[in-house]
C-alpha positions as CSV (number, residue, x, y, z in Angstrom):
1,M,101.5,-32.9,116.0
2,T,98.6,-35.0,114.7
3,N,96.1,-36.8,116.9
4,T,97.7,-40.2,116.1
5,Q,101.2,-38.9,117.0
6,Q,100.3,-37.6,120.5
7,S,102.3,-39.1,123.3
8,I,100.7,-41.8,125.5
9,P,101.4,-41.7,129.3
10,V,104.4,-43.8,130.2
11,R,103.8,-46.9,132.3
12,V,105.3,-46.8,135.8
13,I,107.3,-49.6,137.4
14,A,105.9,-50.2,140.9
15,D,108.0,-50.7,144.0
16,P,108.6,-54.4,145.0
17,P,107.0,-55.8,148.2
18,A,108.7,-55.1,151.5
19,L,111.0,-57.7,153.0
20,G,109.1,-60.8,154.1
21,R,106.0,-60.0,152.0
22,V,104.8,-61.4,148.7
23,R,102.6,-60.0,146.0
24,I,99.0,-61.2,145.5
25,R,96.9,-60.8,142.3
26,M,93.1,-61.1,142.8
27,E,90.5,-60.9,140.1
28,I,87.1,-59.8,141.2
29,A,83.6,-59.4,139.8
30,Y,80.8,-57.2,141.3
31,D,77.4,-55.8,140.8
32,G,78.2,-52.1,140.6
33,S,74.6,-51.0,141.6
34,R,75.6,-51.8,145.2
35,F,78.6,-49.5,145.3
36,R,79.7,-45.9,144.8
37,G,82.6,-47.0,142.6
38,V,85.6,-49.2,143.3
39,A,88.1,-46.8,145.0
40,E,87.8,-46.1,148.7
41,N,86.0,-42.9,149.7
42,T,85.2,-41.9,153.3
43,G,81.6,-42.3,154.3
44,I,80.3,-44.2,151.3
45,T,80.1,-47.8,150.3
46,T,82.8,-48.8,147.7
47,V,84.2,-52.1,146.4
48,V,87.6,-51.8,147.9
49,G,86.1,-50.3,151.0
50,E,84.2,-53.5,151.5
51,I,87.1,-55.8,150.6
52,R,89.7,-54.1,152.8
53,P,88.4,-55.1,156.2
54,V,87.7,-58.7,155.1
55,L,91.2,-59.2,153.8
56,E,92.9,-57.4,156.6
57,R,91.2,-59.6,159.1
58,S,92.4,-62.6,157.1
59,V,96.1,-61.6,157.0
60,G,96.3,-59.7,160.2
61,H,97.8,-56.5,158.9
62,E,97.0,-53.4,156.9
63,L,97.0,-53.6,153.1
64,E,97.6,-51.2,150.2
65,F,95.8,-52.0,147.0
66,S,96.7,-51.3,143.4
67,I,93.6,-51.3,141.1
68,A,93.3,-51.7,137.3
69,G,90.4,-49.6,136.1
70,R,88.8,-47.2,138.6
71,T,85.1,-47.8,137.9
72,D,82.6,-45.1,138.8
73,A,79.5,-45.4,140.9
74,G,77.0,-48.0,139.4
75,V,79.5,-49.5,136.9
76,H,79.9,-53.3,137.0
77,A,83.0,-55.4,136.6
78,R,83.4,-59.0,135.3
79,A,87.2,-59.2,135.7
80,Q,88.8,-56.3,137.6
81,V,92.3,-56.9,139.0
82,L,93.7,-55.9,142.4
83,S,97.2,-56.4,143.7
84,F,98.4,-56.2,147.3
85,D,101.3,-57.4,149.4
86,V,100.9,-59.8,152.4
87,V,103.2,-61.4,154.9
88,E,104.5,-64.6,153.4
89,R,102.9,-66.9,156.0
90,K,99.5,-65.5,155.0
91,A,100.0,-65.7,151.3
92,N,97.4,-68.5,150.7
93,P,95.4,-67.7,147.6
94,V,92.7,-70.2,148.5
95,E,92.1,-68.7,151.9
96,L,92.1,-65.2,150.6
97,S,89.5,-66.0,148.0
98,R,87.5,-67.8,150.5
99,A,87.5,-64.9,152.9
100,V,86.0,-62.6,150.2
101,N,83.5,-65.1,149.0
102,R,82.4,-66.1,152.4
103,N,81.7,-62.5,153.4
104,L,80.9,-60.4,150.4
105,V,78.9,-62.6,147.9
106,P,76.8,-62.0,145.9
107,G,77.8,-58.3,145.6
108,I,81.5,-59.1,145.2
109,V,83.1,-62.3,144.1
110,A,86.8,-63.3,144.1
111,Q,87.1,-65.2,140.8
112,S,90.8,-66.0,141.1
113,C,93.7,-65.4,143.3
114,S,97.4,-66.2,143.0
115,V,100.9,-65.3,144.1
116,V,102.7,-63.3,141.4
117,P,106.2,-62.0,140.7
118,D,107.3,-58.9,142.7
119,T,107.3,-56.8,139.5
120,F,103.6,-57.3,138.9
121,D,101.3,-54.3,139.7
122,A,97.6,-54.5,138.8
123,R,97.5,-50.9,137.6
124,F,100.9,-50.3,136.2
125,S,101.5,-53.7,134.5
126,A,98.2,-53.5,132.6
127,T,98.6,-53.0,128.9
128,Y,94.9,-52.5,128.1
129,R,91.4,-52.3,129.6
130,H,88.4,-53.7,127.8
131,Y,84.9,-52.3,128.6
132,R,81.4,-53.3,127.3
133,Y,78.4,-51.1,127.2
134,T,75.0,-52.7,126.5
135,V,71.9,-51.0,125.2
136,L,68.4,-52.6,125.2
137,N,66.9,-51.2,122.0
138,R,63.3,-52.4,122.3
139,A,59.9,-50.7,122.3
140,V,59.2,-52.2,125.8
141,P,61.8,-52.4,128.6
142,D,62.7,-55.6,130.4
143,P,62.8,-55.6,134.2
144,F,65.2,-58.6,134.2
145,L,67.8,-56.6,132.1
146,A,67.2,-53.2,133.7
147,A,70.2,-53.5,136.1
148,T,72.7,-54.1,133.3
149,T,71.4,-52.4,130.2
150,W,70.4,-48.9,129.1
151,W,66.9,-49.0,127.7
152,M,66.3,-47.0,124.5
153,G,62.7,-47.2,123.2
154,M,63.4,-45.5,119.8
155,Q,65.1,-47.4,117.0
156,L,68.8,-46.9,116.8
157,N,70.9,-47.0,113.5
158,L,73.7,-49.4,114.3
159,E,75.5,-48.6,111.0
160,V,76.1,-44.9,111.8
161,M,77.0,-45.8,115.4
162,N,79.8,-48.0,114.0
163,Q,80.8,-45.2,111.6
164,A,81.2,-43.0,114.7
165,C,83.7,-45.5,116.1
166,E,86.3,-45.0,113.3
167,P,87.6,-41.5,114.3
168,I,88.4,-42.6,117.9
169,I,90.8,-45.4,116.9
170,G,94.4,-44.5,117.7
171,G,96.0,-42.0,120.1
172,H,94.0,-38.9,120.8
173,D,93.3,-36.3,123.4
174,F,89.9,-37.3,124.7
175,S,89.1,-34.1,126.6
176,S,85.7,-33.9,124.8
177,F,84.7,-37.2,126.4
178,C,86.3,-37.0,129.9
179,R,85.4,-35.4,133.1
180,R,88.3,-33.0,133.8
181,P,90.3,-34.1,136.9
182,K,89.9,-32.0,140.0
183,T,93.5,-30.9,140.3
184,D,95.6,-27.8,139.5
185,V,98.2,-30.1,137.9
186,D,98.0,-30.4,134.1
187,V,96.9,-34.0,133.5
188,S,97.1,-35.6,130.1
189,L,93.8,-37.0,128.7
190,V,95.6,-38.7,125.8
191,R,94.6,-42.3,125.4
192,R,95.1,-44.9,122.7
193,V,92.0,-46.8,121.6
194,S,92.8,-50.0,119.8
195,F,89.3,-51.4,119.2
196,A,85.8,-50.0,119.2
197,Q,82.7,-51.7,117.7
198,W,79.0,-52.0,118.2
199,Q,77.3,-55.4,117.7
200,D,73.7,-56.5,117.3
201,L,73.4,-59.4,119.7
202,G,69.8,-60.0,118.7
203,D,66.5,-59.5,120.6
204,G,67.2,-55.8,120.8
205,L,70.5,-56.0,122.6
206,L,73.3,-53.8,121.2
207,R,76.8,-53.9,122.6
208,L,79.7,-51.6,122.4
209,D,83.1,-53.3,122.9
210,I,86.0,-50.8,123.4
211,R,89.6,-51.4,124.3
212,A,92.3,-48.9,125.1
213,N,95.6,-48.7,127.0
214,A,93.6,-46.7,129.7
215,F,90.5,-44.6,130.1
216,C,89.8,-41.3,131.8
217,Q,86.8,-40.7,134.0
218,Q,83.4,-41.1,132.2
219,M,85.2,-41.6,128.9
220,V,83.4,-44.8,127.8
221,R,80.0,-43.5,129.0
222,A,80.5,-40.2,127.1
223,L,81.5,-42.1,124.0
224,A,78.6,-44.5,124.2
225,G,76.1,-41.7,125.0
226,T,77.4,-39.6,122.0
227,M,77.2,-42.6,119.7
228,V,73.6,-43.3,120.8
229,D,72.8,-39.7,120.1
230,I,74.2,-40.4,116.6
231,G,72.2,-43.6,116.3
232,R,68.9,-41.8,117.1
233,G,69.7,-39.0,114.6
234,H,70.5,-36.2,117.1
235,L,74.0,-35.9,115.8
236,R,75.7,-37.1,112.5
237,A,78.5,-39.7,112.4
238,G,80.6,-37.3,110.5
239,E,80.6,-34.9,113.5
240,M,82.5,-37.4,115.7
241,G,85.9,-36.4,114.4
242,S,85.3,-32.6,115.0
243,I,83.9,-33.3,118.5
244,L,87.1,-35.2,119.3
245,A,89.3,-32.5,117.9
246,A,87.5,-29.8,119.8
247,R,88.8,-31.1,123.2
248,D,85.6,-29.5,124.7
249,R,83.3,-31.5,126.8
250,S,80.3,-29.3,125.9
251,K,80.6,-30.4,122.2
252,A,79.9,-34.1,122.9
253,G,76.6,-35.8,123.5
254,Q,75.0,-37.2,126.6
255,V,76.8,-39.3,129.2
256,A,75.3,-42.8,129.1
257,P,74.0,-44.1,132.5
258,P,76.5,-46.2,134.5
259,H,74.5,-49.4,134.9
260,G,75.0,-50.3,131.2
261,L,78.7,-50.4,131.6
262,C,80.9,-53.3,132.6
263,L,84.7,-53.6,132.9
264,W,85.1,-56.8,131.0
265,E,88.8,-57.6,130.9
266,V,92.2,-56.2,131.9
267,G,95.1,-57.3,129.7
268,Y,98.7,-57.9,130.8
């Protein structure tokens, strides 16, 4: 079976809301430097860990969240989507947004909120995730961009970095670019990348846009870091295909730091 023929994980149909509850879709943005990732984790500050008590006070009951795109510690989001079910009398999108924005700005902002059909699920209804990774390629760093870009003082070759994007398009096993899940269960690391491209935004700003049906842990950062290694001449663009085919994390380049990464869009 060739890489482009490998099976992609099947989307799951989520359970509908319980009787008397309705489903809410909320789109949030946040500064990831304030949080140890989006998903809840005991004893550390996370995005959903901060949102939960605020929304539960607003609706008066416990909530379960579905999340599209589980960002790591330090990663930002412009448009991450959550879904959760609330009792019908509390399903007021304006009040729910206001609760978040009154208590959690500027770290977390509710950008939109709406009642959606029972069949919607933030995670399982998503058809793609779109990330952006930004590099500041200047001789001198910029303190005003330090929180959202990865500074590289040596000149990068954007042409070969874009050549390195070509082999990853399509369905592949991305084991070489993913942190292996901590489980005894055999987890598929096959993902389908539909778009990947570096752009020169001017003034030393280089941006990788990458879109896939889903991403495994550290996948975008490992791809970006490996491509930067190619851009600085530590690896050749022609090696990208063999690194991917090896399915061996040790064959890839460095993992880019989290603060240059932003979850830009989730598609439905």
